C-alpha positions, 0 to 999 in steps of 0.5 A: 268776696275773695278776688280770683287770682290765676295761679300758674306753676312753672314746673321745670324750666331750661335748667339741668338738674345740676342747677335745679335737682328737683325738676321733672325730666321724664314725661312721666315725671312731668305729668305727675308734677303737672297733676300735683300742682293743679291739685294744689291749686294751679289753673295753669301749667307751664313746662319744658320737655327734654332729651332724657339721655342728656337732660337738656331741653328738646322742643319736640312737639310730640314730647310736648303732646305726650306731656300735655295730654297726660296732664289734661287726661286727669285734671282741667288746666291750661298747659303750655310749652316754652320756646328755645332760649336763643343765644344760650346753652339752654336753647335745645334742639330748634327743629328747623328754622322756626322757634315756634314750629312745635307750638304751631303743631300743637295748636293744629291739634287743639292741644294749646291755649297759650304759648310763650312769646318774649317781645325783646332781647336782654343780657343774662348774667348772675350776680353769683357768677360775676366775681368769677368772670361769668360771661353770661349770654344775650337772650335773643328775640329778633323782630322776625322771631317775635312776628313769627310767634305772633303770626302763629298766635293769630292764625291758631287763636293762641294767647301769647304769654309775654315774659317781660324781662325789661320794661321795653318788652311791654312797649314792644309787645303792646305795640306789635300786638296792635298789628295782629288783629284777631290775635288773642289778648296777650298775658303780661308776665312781669319777670323779677329776679334776685339771681339775675341782673335784668329787670327789677328785684322783687320789690314794690317799686318794680311792680308799681313801675311795671303797672304804670307802664302797662296802664299806658301801653296795654290798659285792661290786659291781664298781668302776672308776676313771676321770675327766675331765681326769685322769691316773690313773697313780699310782692304777693299781697300787693299783687293780690290787692291789685288783681295781679296774678301769680306764678311759682314752681321749680323753674322760678325758684332759687337754684338748689330749691329743695321743696317740690313743685306741689309744695311751692304751689301749695305755699303760694296758694296759702299766701294768696288766700292770706292776702284776700284772694283765692285760686281761680279755676281753669274755666275762670281763667278762660272766661276772664280772658274771653271777657277782656276781648 
């Protein structure tokens, strides 16, 4: 019997079209890509929304609602938004003091099951930009912001999707999660990169180190591999063999990717199947999370 593997599609990300020309920006494009990746085998869709005039991220709950409702009107999927990348030029419009305002508004309306919650801060700089004097930026998640996200997740029963850029994110996220009884179980999304100088490259030693730490800090928690500016091909057979879930899409792909979101997810599904897995349905993901409580 093949192992059910959750397949997530990250269809756009914070990047402008100058870095990733194929990302969908308009709501109609986002909905079309969301439907396409689910038809290709994804059970989970992660998305950003934008000011269409500037092409920059705009975390407006009403824009997210239109995108989420448009996708879910046609296919069954777990569809969830991002948060502003504080400290960067990609942060978008924060709409007041809270980075989780849009998530709470969506949760109040029953539109989200998951939400991004990044338990830590780190430096972002690209290898390509280093010789040119790139300054990069510090991706900032102060403790009060992390707690704000956990309070929203606890209050509205939203699963936090932890982006684990550095191993310390696992330790902090797992430790803090224990302080919020009743908060749904987090998903630990291990972030790898070829392009950015944080965390681990997409190599087996990095996966094994992450999993060893998770066994200590959050045994039994669901784990996914993902990244930014990355190709995860080498890791996929190892992930499937360990029951670790997978993500792909134009947010995660190398800059200048020419394949579509549908093609990237179809290729990921083929690799999962070749490794002895099969893409799980959205209902299977929900049931798996419920059984882990």
